[in-house]
C-alpha positions in Angstrom: 88.8 125.6 99.2 87.6 122.1 98.6 85.9 120.0 101.3 88.7 117.5 101.0 91.2 120.3 101.8 89.3 121.3 104.9 89.3 117.7 106.1 93.0 117.3 105.4 93.8 120.5 107.2 92.0 119.5 110.3 93.6 116.0 110.4 97.1 117.5 109.9 96.5 120.1 112.7 95.4 117.5 115.3 97.4 114.7 117.0 97.7 111.3 115.4 97.6 108.8 118.3 94.3 107.8 119.9 94.9 104.6 121.7 97.3 103.8 118.9 98.3 105.5 115.6 95.3 106.9 113.7 95.2 105.0 110.4 93.1 106.3 107.5 91.5 102.9 106.8 90.5 102.1 110.5 89.8 105.5 112.0 86.3 106.6 112.9 87.1 109.9 111.2 85.5 109.0 107.8 83.4 110.8 105.3 79.9 109.5 106.2 78.0 111.2 103.4 78.5 113.3 100.3 81.3 114.4 97.9 84.6 116.0 99.0 85.8 117.2 95.6 83.5 120.3 95.7 84.0 123.8 97.0 83.3 124.2 100.7 80.6 126.9 101.0 80.5 126.8 104.8 81.1 124.6 107.8 78.9 123.6 110.7 80.3 121.8 113.7 78.1 119.7 115.9 78.0 116.6 118.1 75.4 114.7 116.1 74.3 115.5 112.6 70.6 115.2 113.3 67.9 116.1 110.8 67.4 119.5 112.4 71.2 120.2 112.3 71.2 119.2 108.6 68.3 121.7 107.9 70.1 124.5 109.8 73.4 123.9 108.0 71.6 124.2 104.7 69.8 127.4 105.8 73.2 128.9 106.7 74.6 128.1 103.3 77.0 125.4 104.6 77.6 122.2 102.7 80.0 120.5 105.2 78.9 119.2 108.6 81.8 118.1 110.9 80.2 115.9 113.6 81.7 114.0 116.5 79.3 111.0 116.5 77.9 108.6 114.0 75.4 109.7 111.3 73.3 106.5 111.1 72.9 105.4 114.7 75.7 102.8 115.1 79.4 102.8 115.8 81.1 102.6 112.4 78.0 103.9 110.5 77.2 100.5 109.0 74.1 100.7 106.9 73.7 97.1 105.6 71.1 96.5 108.3 69.0 99.5 107.2 67.6 98.3 103.9 64.0 99.4 103.7 64.2 101.5 106.9 62.0 104.5 106.6 64.0 106.8 108.8 67.2 105.9 107.0 65.6 106.6 103.6 64.2 110.0 104.8 67.5 111.1 106.3 69.3 110.2 103.1 66.8 112.1 101.1 67.3 115.2 103.3 71.0 115.0 102.9 70.7 114.8 99.1 68.1 117.6 99.0 70.4 119.9 101.1 73.6 118.9 99.3 75.4 118.2 102.5 78.7 116.3 103.1 79.2 114.9 106.6 82.6 114.1 108.0 83.0 112.5 111.4 85.8 114.0 113.6 86.3 111.7 116.6 89.8 110.2 116.9 91.8 113.2 115.8 90.1 115.7 118.1 90.5 113.4 121.1 94.1 112.8 120.2 94.8 116.4 120.7 94.8 120.0 119.4 97.8 122.3 119.9 97.3 124.6 122.8 100.0 126.3 124.9 102.8 124.3 123.4 101.2 120.9 123.9 98.4 118.7 122.7 95.1 118.8 124.6 91.9 116.7 124.1 89.7 119.1 122.1 86.5 117.6 123.4 87.2 117.6 127.2 89.0 120.9 127.0 85.9 122.3 125.4 83.8 121.0 128.3 86.2 122.5 130.9 86.1 125.8 129.0 82.3 125.8 128.7 81.9 125.2 132.4 84.5 127.8 133.4 86.5 125.1 135.1 89.9 125.4 133.4 91.4 126.6 136.7 89.9 123.7 138.6 91.5 120.9 136.6 93.5 118.3 138.5 95.2 115.2 137.3 95.9 115.0 133.6 95.7 118.7 132.5 95.8 117.7 128.8 92.6 115.6 129.2 90.6 117.5 131.8 88.3 115.1 133.3 89.1 115.6 137.0 88.2 118.8 138.8 88.4 120.4 142.3 85.7 123.0 142.3 84.5 125.4 145.0 82.4 123.4 147.4 78.7 123.1 146.6 75.9 120.5 146.9 75.2 117.9 144.3 71.8 119.5 143.7 73.3 122.9 143.2 75.9 121.5 140.8 73.2 119.8 138.8 71.3 123.0 138.4 74.6 124.8 137.4 75.2 122.1 134.7 71.6 122.4 133.4 71.9 126.1 133.1 75.4 126.3 131.7 75.0 123.5 129.1 71.4 124.4 128.1 69.9 121.1 129.2 66.3 120.2 129.6 67.1 118.7 133.0 69.2 116.0 134.5 69.1 113.1 136.9 70.9 112.7 140.2 71.7 109.3 141.8 72.6 109.3 145.4 72.6 112.2 147.8 71.5 115.5 146.2 72.5 117.3 149.5 76.0 115.8 149.4 78.8 118.3 149.7 80.7 118.2 146.4 84.3 119.4 145.9 86.0 116.8 143.7 84.3 115.9 140.4 85.1 113.1 138.0 83.9 113.0 134.4 84.5 109.3 133.7 84.8 107.6 130.4 82.0 105.4 129.3 80.2 103.7 132.2 79.8 100.4 130.4 81.7 97.1 130.7 85.1 97.3 132.2 84.9 101.0 132.9 82.3 100.5 135.7 84.6 98.8 138.2 87.4 101.2 137.5 85.2 104.2 138.0 83.8 102.8 141.3 87.4 102.3 142.5 88.3 105.9 141.6 85.3 107.3 143.2 86.1 105.5 146.5 89.6 106.9 146.4 88.7 110.6 146.4 85.8 111.8 144.2 82.6 113.2 145.7 80.6 113.3 142.5 80.5 111.8 139.0 79.2 113.8 136.0 78.5 111.0 133.6 78.0 110.4 129.9 76.3 107.1 130.4 74.8 105.6 133.6 74.4 101.9 134.1 71.6 101.2 136.5 72.9 97.8 137.7 76.6 98.8 138.4 77.9 102.2 139.2 74.4 103.6 139.9 73.9 100.9 142.6 77.3 101.7 144.1 76.6 105.5 144.3 73.1 104.9 145.9 74.5 102.5 148.5 77.3 104.9 149.3 74.8 107.7 149.8 72.5 105.5 152.0 75.5 104.5 154.1 76.2 108.2 154.9 79.3 108.5 152.6 77.9 111.6 150.8 78.3 110.4 147.2 76.4 111.5 144.1 76.2 111.0 140.4 74.8 113.5 137.9 73.8 111.8 134.7 73.7 114.4 131.9 74.2 112.2 128.9 77.0 111.4 126.4 76.3 114.0 123.8 75.7 116.7 126.4 79.2 116.1 127.8 80.9 116.1 124.4 79.0 118.8 122.5 80.9 121.7 124.0 84.1 120.4 122.4 82.6 120.8 119.0 81.6 124.4 119.8 85.2 124.9 121.1 86.4 123.7 117.7 85.5 127.1 116.2 88.3 128.7 118.1 91.0 126.7 116.3 89.4 125.7 113.0 90.6 128.8 111.1 94.2 128.0 112.1 93.8 124.4 111.1 92.5 125.0 107.6 94.3 128.3 106.9 91.4 129.8 105.1 88.5 132.1 105.8 85.6 129.7 105.3 82.4 130.6 107.0 82.0 128.3 110.1 79.4 128.1 112.9 78.3 125.8 115.6 74.8 124.2 115.7 73.9 122.4 118.8 72.4 119.0 118.3 70.9 119.8 121.7 69.7 117.8 124.7 68.0 114.7 123.4 66.1 114.1 126.7 62.6 115.3 127.5 61.7 115.0 131.2 58.2 114.1 132.4 57.6 114.1 136.2 54.6 113.0 138.2 
């Protein structure tokens, strides 16, 4: 099976509307590196195709990495600004040495994968599944980002997330002793999303589990809420850590999508954070 046939199979299997029709010339889902007219020897799914993920894919005999995020550190994978950049040159050399093709799968997997007769967001359903929270989903069940969980404290929830997701640690803003029952995984906490998230938290969420955390907007709101006795908290686990389980979840449906027995495995890009405490 050619790499191009793998890509076409995945695209055909998924939904085709992510904030508008997914067009081949504008979608994020582009081949970021390597040829597609070669036999696929194996597939690795991951969130970010880091240097270590590339090495592990090669060691497993895979020549296709399907990643969720950009390869060269910017949205759209523009490389014109990287002329003479040593890290760029070294990563290109590693890709060439390992004979790896990298395809980004972002829009199609978010637009939906078939499950129980409907399309569900493959990334956030993967997170819900990894956390064991599928039965706790409230709101939009096709894009599980709102949960009502058994009551716990924010600190206990943070420890659960660290353990279940294999994190190096995490940060809590607000009241670590706050009693938590309703949890929101917001979209990006940048720009216009900040105010919308603050409003939603006020209307009925005890805790945010965030991809990003902006210190001078939502973080300030959560801290003030806690200091005013309103029992709010925000657990900041990071963008890739939220979305990586969806790429692991992909292994469940990938064989159906491509209709072939191509070796496939998940390689975690892993928690990018290292924590140093006093």
